[in-house]
C-alpha positions as CSV (number, residue, x, y, z in Angstrom):
1,X,29.1,300.9,179.0
2,X,28.9,298.5,181.9
3,X,32.5,299.1,182.7
4,X,32.1,302.9,182.6
5,X,28.9,303.2,184.6
6,X,28.9,300.0,186.7
7,X,25.3,299.5,185.6
8,X,23.5,296.7,183.7
9,X,20.4,298.8,183.1
10,X,20.7,298.2,179.4
11,X,19.5,294.6,179.9
12,X,16.1,296.1,180.3
13,X,16.2,296.8,176.5
14,X,17.1,293.4,175.2
15,X,14.4,292.1,172.8
16,X,15.6,288.7,171.8
17,X,17.0,288.1,168.3
18,X,16.7,285.5,165.5
19,X,20.4,286.0,164.9
20,X,22.0,283.0,166.7
21,X,25.4,284.7,166.5
22,X,24.2,287.7,168.6
23,X,24.9,287.3,172.3
24,X,21.8,287.1,174.5
25,X,22.9,290.1,176.6
26,X,23.1,292.5,173.6
27,X,20.3,294.6,172.1
28,X,19.2,293.8,168.6
29,X,17.8,297.1,167.4
30,X,16.3,295.5,164.4
31,X,13.7,293.9,166.5
32,X,10.6,296.1,167.0
33,X,10.3,297.2,170.6
34,X,6.6,296.3,170.7
35,X,7.5,292.7,170.4
36,X,9.9,292.8,173.3
37,X,9.0,290.3,176.1
38,X,11.4,291.8,178.5
39,X,10.7,295.5,178.9
40,X,11.3,296.7,182.4
41,X,11.6,300.2,183.9
42,X,13.4,299.3,187.1
43,X,10.9,301.3,189.2
44,X,7.6,300.5,190.9
45,X,4.7,301.2,188.7
46,X,3.1,304.6,189.5
47,X,6.3,305.9,191.1
48,X,8.8,308.3,189.9
49,X,12.6,307.5,189.7
50,X,12.9,308.8,193.3
51,X,12.2,305.3,194.6
52,X,14.2,302.8,192.5
53,X,14.5,299.1,193.2
54,X,17.9,298.1,194.6
55,X,18.1,294.4,194.3
56,X,21.9,294.3,194.3
57,X,22.0,296.6,197.3
58,X,23.8,299.3,195.4
59,X,26.7,297.1,194.3
60,X,28.1,298.0,190.9
61,X,28.9,295.8,188.0
62,X,32.6,295.2,187.5
63,X,32.1,293.7,184.0
64,X,35.0,292.0,182.2
65,X,34.9,291.4,178.5
66,X,37.1,288.9,176.8
67,X,39.9,290.2,174.6
68,X,40.0,287.6,171.9
69,X,38.5,288.6,168.5
70,X,34.9,287.7,168.0
71,X,34.6,286.5,171.6
72,X,31.7,288.5,172.9
73,X,31.2,287.0,176.4
74,X,30.4,289.3,179.3
75,X,31.7,288.3,182.7
76,X,29.6,289.6,185.7
77,X,29.4,288.8,189.4
78,X,26.5,287.9,191.7
79,X,24.6,285.0,193.2
80,X,21.9,282.5,192.2
81,X,19.2,283.1,194.8
82,X,16.7,280.5,193.5
83,X,15.5,278.6,190.5
84,X,12.1,278.7,188.7
85,X,9.9,275.8,189.7
86,X,6.6,276.5,188.0
87,X,5.4,279.0,185.3
88,X,1.9,280.2,185.0
89,X,-0.2,279.2,181.9
90,X,-1.7,282.7,181.8
91,X,-0.2,284.7,179.0
92,X,-0.5,288.4,178.1
93,X,0.1,288.8,174.3
94,X,-2.2,291.7,173.6
95,X,-2.4,295.3,174.7
96,X,-5.5,295.7,176.8
97,X,-8.1,298.5,176.3
98,X,-7.6,299.3,180.0
99,X,-4.1,298.5,181.2
100,X,-5.4,297.1,184.4
101,X,-7.2,294.3,182.5
102,X,-3.9,292.6,181.8
103,X,-3.5,291.9,185.5
104,X,-5.8,289.0,185.0
105,X,-5.9,288.2,188.7
106,X,-9.0,285.9,188.5
107,X,-7.4,283.8,185.8
108,X,-4.1,283.5,187.8
109,X,-6.1,282.3,190.9
110,X,-8.2,279.9,188.9
111,X,-5.1,278.2,187.4
112,X,-3.1,278.2,190.6
113,X,-3.8,274.7,191.7
114,X,-3.1,273.3,188.3
115,X,0.1,275.3,187.4
116,X,1.6,275.8,190.8
117,X,0.4,272.9,193.0
118,X,2.9,273.6,195.8
119,X,1.2,276.9,196.8
120,X,-1.0,276.5,199.9
121,X,-4.5,277.6,199.2
122,X,-6.5,275.0,201.2
123,X,-8.1,277.6,203.6
124,X,-9.7,280.9,203.1
125,X,-6.8,282.7,204.8
126,X,-4.2,280.9,202.7
127,X,-6.2,281.7,199.5
128,X,-6.4,285.3,200.4
129,X,-2.7,285.5,201.3
130,X,-1.7,284.0,198.0
131,X,-4.1,286.4,196.1
132,X,-2.5,289.4,197.8
133,X,1.0,288.2,197.1
134,X,0.2,287.6,193.4
135,X,-1.5,291.0,193.1
136,X,1.6,292.7,194.6
137,X,3.9,290.8,192.3
138,X,1.9,291.7,189.2
139,X,1.8,295.4,190.2
140,X,5.4,295.5,191.5
141,X,3.9,297.2,194.5
142,X,6.4,295.9,197.1
143,X,7.2,298.8,199.3
144,X,10.3,297.3,200.6
145,X,12.1,298.4,203.7
146,X,12.1,302.1,203.0
147,X,10.5,304.4,205.6
148,X,7.1,305.9,204.5
149,X,6.8,309.7,204.8
150,X,3.0,309.2,205.4
151,X,0.7,306.3,206.2
152,X,-0.6,304.2,203.3
153,X,-3.9,305.5,202.0
154,X,-5.0,302.1,200.8
155,X,-4.1,298.5,201.9
156,X,-3.4,295.8,199.3
157,X,-6.9,294.4,200.1
158,X,-8.4,297.8,199.3
159,X,-6.5,297.9,196.0
160,X,-7.7,294.4,195.1
161,X,-11.3,295.4,195.8
162,X,-11.1,298.5,193.6
163,X,-9.4,296.5,190.9
164,X,-12.1,293.7,191.0
165,X,-15.0,296.2,190.9
166,X,-13.4,298.0,188.0
167,X,-12.9,294.7,186.1
168,X,-16.6,293.9,186.7
169,X,-18.0,297.4,185.8
170,X,-15.3,299.1,183.8
171,X,-16.0,302.1,185.9
172,X,-13.7,303.4,188.6
173,X,-15.4,304.7,191.7
174,X,-14.9,308.4,192.5
175,X,-12.9,307.4,195.6
176,X,-10.6,305.1,193.6
177,X,-10.2,307.1,190.4
178,X,-7.0,308.7,191.6
179,X,-5.7,305.3,192.6
180,X,-6.3,303.9,189.2
181,X,-4.5,306.8,187.6
182,X,-1.6,306.5,190.0
183,X,-1.2,302.8,190.3
184,X,-2.5,301.2,187.1
185,X,-1.6,303.5,184.1
186,X,1.4,301.5,183.0
187,X,0.0,298.0,183.4
188,X,0.0,297.4,179.6
189,X,3.7,298.3,179.5
190,X,4.6,296.3,182.5
191,X,2.6,293.1,181.9
192,X,2.6,292.7,178.1
193,X,4.5,289.4,177.2
194,X,5.0,288.6,180.9
195,X,4.3,285.5,182.9
196,X,3.9,284.9,186.6
197,X,6.3,282.2,188.0
198,X,7.1,280.5,191.3
199,X,10.6,279.7,192.6
200,X,11.5,276.6,194.6
201,X,11.6,278.8,197.7
202,X,7.9,279.4,197.1
203,X,8.2,283.0,196.2
204,X,6.3,284.6,193.3
205,X,8.0,286.4,190.4
206,X,7.1,288.1,187.2
207,X,9.3,287.7,184.1
208,X,9.5,287.5,180.3
209,X,7.2,285.0,178.6
210,X,10.3,283.0,177.7
211,X,10.8,282.0,181.4
212,X,11.1,278.2,181.9
213,X,11.3,275.9,184.9
214,X,14.9,275.5,185.8
215,X,15.9,279.1,184.9
216,X,18.2,280.7,187.5
217,X,16.9,283.7,189.5
218,X,20.0,285.8,190.1
219,X,21.1,288.9,191.9
220,X,23.8,290.4,189.6
221,X,25.9,293.3,190.7
222,X,25.0,296.4,188.7
223,X,21.3,295.4,188.1
224,X,18.6,297.1,190.1
225,X,16.3,294.1,189.5
226,X,16.9,290.4,189.6
227,X,17.9,288.6,186.4
228,X,16.7,285.3,184.9
229,X,19.7,283.4,183.5
230,X,19.6,280.0,181.7
231,X,22.5,277.7,182.1
232,X,24.1,276.4,178.9
233,X,24.8,272.7,178.4
234,X,28.4,273.1,179.3
235,X,27.4,274.3,182.8
236,X,29.8,277.1,182.7
237,X,28.0,279.8,180.6
238,X,24.6,281.4,180.8
239,X,22.2,283.1,178.4
240,X,20.1,286.1,179.6
241,X,16.4,285.4,179.7
242,X,15.6,288.8,181.0
243,X,14.9,291.0,184.0
244,X,12.3,290.0,186.6
245,X,10.5,290.9,189.7
246,X,11.0,288.5,192.7
247,X,9.3,288.7,196.1
248,X,11.5,289.9,199.0
249,X,14.5,290.4,196.8
250,X,13.9,293.8,195.2
251,X,15.7,296.0,197.7
252,X,18.7,294.0,198.6
253,X,17.1,292.8,201.9
254,X,18.8,289.4,201.7
255,X,22.1,290.4,200.0
256,X,24.5,289.3,202.8
257,X,27.6,288.3,200.8
258,X,30.8,290.2,200.4
259,X,31.8,291.6,197.0
260,X,34.7,289.1,196.9
261,X,32.4,286.2,197.8
262,X,30.1,286.8,194.7
263,X,30.1,284.1,192.0
264,X,31.2,284.7,188.5
265,X,28.8,284.4,185.5
266,X,29.9,284.2,181.9
267,X,27.1,285.6,179.7
268,X,26.9,284.5,176.1
């Protein structure tokens, strides 16, 4: 499939497996989808597929499989852009009554100093900036470099205020009702089994609950979103942890390497 289409979109369906012989990059259809900690649509929440992410800057996968019998490695190309430094202690294991409840912004902020001590939040402005960045990461609301056809109706600060009032009252104001319907309806789907993390470059990300410090944050050709890969003990192969969101890397803004200069990754 990857060879024919040049796409690694199928990695958004991997669910993990108790079968140790099954490669990490394949889909175990025996695992119930509701238990998947890696479900990702590849699009901004609330948007239609007219505005996809483009983390690899449109570069297609030139996957190579090994030819030996029972050797199920997948060889792909791309770059490691960062590694995970810290992982939030806030978990999201249950479907919330209202999807927006799983954002859990207050808990993320309350635990920030303990779980991500390198984030600057000493002043009010620094705290507010971190809050907005985390909110954007949890919503996948990064607008990227694309030109807007019309001015934004609400700022990130406006959306946070609406969210916080809704969490407090469980009632959306008339002016913000459309915003809740447009921006927040898929929060359960997006956030269930997900954790916030911070890379060594001090950028926030959102990934599967299995994410660990040391995991590699990668741009892999053929994937519209970054991938979390975990290096094996031999240092030559990687297992797929899952797809992720990573600040400033969702639209290929920083992809500056030539196709031939990409590194090779052997997925097992």
